[in-house]
C-alpha positions in Angstrom: -17.3 -9.0 -38.1 -14.8 -6.1 -37.8 -17.5 -3.9 -36.3 -18.2 -6.6 -33.7 -14.6 -6.9 -32.8 -14.4 -3.1 -32.4 -17.4 -3.2 -30.0 -15.9 -6.0 -27.9 -12.5 -4.2 -27.8 -14.2 -1.0 -26.7 -16.1 -2.8 -23.9 -13.0 -4.6 -22.7 -11.1 -1.3 -22.7 -13.8 0.3 -20.5 -13.6 -2.5 -17.8 -11.3 -2.0 -14.8 -8.3 -4.2 -14.5 -8.7 -7.3 -12.3 -5.2 -7.1 -10.8 -5.3 -5.3 -7.4 -2.3 -5.2 -5.1 -0.5 -2.6 -3.0 3.2 -3.2 -2.1 5.9 -1.5 -0.1 8.7 -0.5 -2.5 11.8 1.6 -2.3 10.9 5.3 -2.5 11.8 7.3 -5.6 15.2 8.3 -4.1 16.0 4.6 -3.9 15.7 4.2 -0.1 13.8 1.6 1.8 15.0 2.5 5.3 13.6 1.9 8.8 15.5 3.5 11.7 15.2 1.9 15.1 15.5 3.8 18.4 18.9 2.3 19.2 21.1 1.6 16.2 20.0 3.7 13.1 19.1 2.2 9.7 18.3 -1.5 9.6 16.8 -3.9 7.1 13.0 -3.9 6.6 10.7 -6.8 5.8 7.1 -6.2 4.5 4.0 -8.0 3.3 1.7 -6.0 1.1 -2.0 -6.5 0.2 -3.6 -8.4 -2.7 -7.2 -8.7 -3.6 -6.8 -11.9 -5.7 -3.7 -13.8 -4.9 -0.7 -13.9 -2.6 0.4 -10.4 -1.4 3.8 -9.0 -2.5 6.6 -9.5 0.0 9.9 -7.8 0.6 12.8 -9.3 2.5 12.8 -12.6 4.3 9.3 -12.5 5.8 7.7 -11.7 9.1 9.5 -14.5 11.0 12.5 -12.2 11.5 10.6 -10.6 14.4 10.5 -13.8 16.4 14.1 -14.9 16.2 16.7 -13.9 18.8 19.8 -12.5 17.0 22.9 -10.5 18.0 22.5 -8.5 14.8 20.6 -5.2 14.8 16.8 -5.5 15.0 14.7 -6.1 11.9 11.3 -4.5 11.3 8.3 -5.9 9.7 5.5 -4.0 8.0 2.2 -5.2 6.7 -0.7 -3.8 4.7 -4.0 -5.2 6.0 -7.7 -4.7 5.4 -8.3 -4.8 9.1 -7.8 -2.2 11.8 -7.4 -4.9 14.4 -5.5 -7.7 12.6 -2.2 -6.9 10.8 -2.2 -10.2 9.0 -5.4 -9.9 6.8 -3.3 -9.3 3.7 -5.8 -10.5 1.1 -9.4 -9.8 0.3 -11.9 -7.9 -1.9 -11.4 -4.3 -2.9 -14.7 -2.5 -3.5 -15.4 -0.7 -6.7 -15.3 2.5 -4.7 -12.8 3.8 -2.1 -11.6 1.1 0.3 -9.5 1.7 3.5 -6.4 -0.5 4.0 -4.2 -0.2 7.1 -0.4 0.1 7.3 0.9 -1.7 10.3 4.2 -1.7 12.0 3.9 -5.4 12.6 6.8 -5.9 14.9 10.3 -5.0 15.8 12.9 -7.4 17.1 14.5 -4.8 19.3 14.1 -1.2 20.6 11.1 0.1 18.6 10.8 2.2 15.5 11.5 5.9 15.3 11.4 6.6 11.5 10.9 4.9 8.2 10.9 5.8 4.4 9.4 3.8 1.6 6.8 4.1 -1.1 3.5 2.5 -1.9 3.1 1.0 -5.3 1.0 -1.6 -7.2 -2.2 -1.9 -9.2 -4.3 0.0 -6.7 -4.7 3.8 -6.9 -3.8 5.4 -3.6 -6.2 8.3 -2.9 -4.8 9.3 0.5 -2.6 8.3 3.4 -3.7 9.3 6.9 -1.3 8.8 9.8 -2.8 7.4 13.0 -1.6 6.5 16.5 0.9 9.3 16.8 2.6 8.7 13.4 3.6 11.7 11.3 4.1 11.7 7.5 6.6 14.2 6.1 6.2 12.7 2.7 3.3 12.3 0.3 0.4 9.9 0.1 2.6 7.4 -1.9 6.2 8.4 -0.9 6.0 7.9 2.9 8.5 9.5 5.3 7.2 8.4 8.7 8.1 9.3 12.2 6.5 7.8 15.3 7.1 9.1 18.8 7.5 6.7 21.7 9.4 4.0 19.7 6.6 1.4 19.6 7.5 -2.2 19.0 4.2 -3.2 17.3 1.9 -4.5 16.3 0.3 -1.0 15.8 -1.5 0.5 12.8 0.4 3.6 11.8 -1.7 4.8 8.8 -4.9 4.4 6.8 -4.4 4.0 3.1 -7.5 4.8 1.1 -7.4 3.0 -2.3 -9.5 2.2 -5.3 -9.0 0.1 -8.3 -7.3 2.1 -11.0 -9.9 3.6 -13.3 -10.1 2.2 -16.8 -9.5 4.7 -19.5 -12.2 4.5 -22.3 -11.6 4.7 -26.0 -12.0 8.5 -25.9 -9.4 8.9 -23.1 -11.9 9.6 -20.4 -11.5 7.8 -17.0 -14.7 5.7 -16.9 -14.6 5.2 -13.1 -14.9 9.0 -12.5 -18.7 8.9 -13.0 -21.2 9.9 -15.6 -20.9 13.6 -14.8 -17.2 13.5 -15.8 -18.0 11.5 -18.9 -20.7 14.0 -20.0 -18.4 16.9 -19.3 -15.9 15.5 -21.7 -18.4 15.8 -24.6 -19.4 19.4 -23.8 
């Protein structure tokens, strides 16, 4: 009985986690800032990506972009599985690398010039590749973006390559790394 429980525990430990989401969160320096082309730092709203449920959301939601207001413009960001639709915020993540897209969904005013936030969640970020004139002075997970031309969106500004976080086996070896890596651990 104890041997059977050990085998079941070892198998469950080797399986990848079923949770899979990617969210926009404050960067490690505590900032979650978007700067518009007219007034400086303003609040940011964002919808992340989820493979199995509702995506994580920051702020009051994407409706801020469609409301006339005398206050400084708000910005909305999304993470989508589509390069042509910013609102595909849920769907399957493959067992291998999968591309997601960071969108500047919209601005309620003069366009976006710079932004700083982080990527966090249950998905492992392999890389971030800026597109459409965006520049990233940060890392793959701590983004410090600048975009020339002050676009108002919707526009994809980056490709985020992710994969489910690899499970760690009972011997401490990442099982999703492939059999070559596993064999090398025993040499």
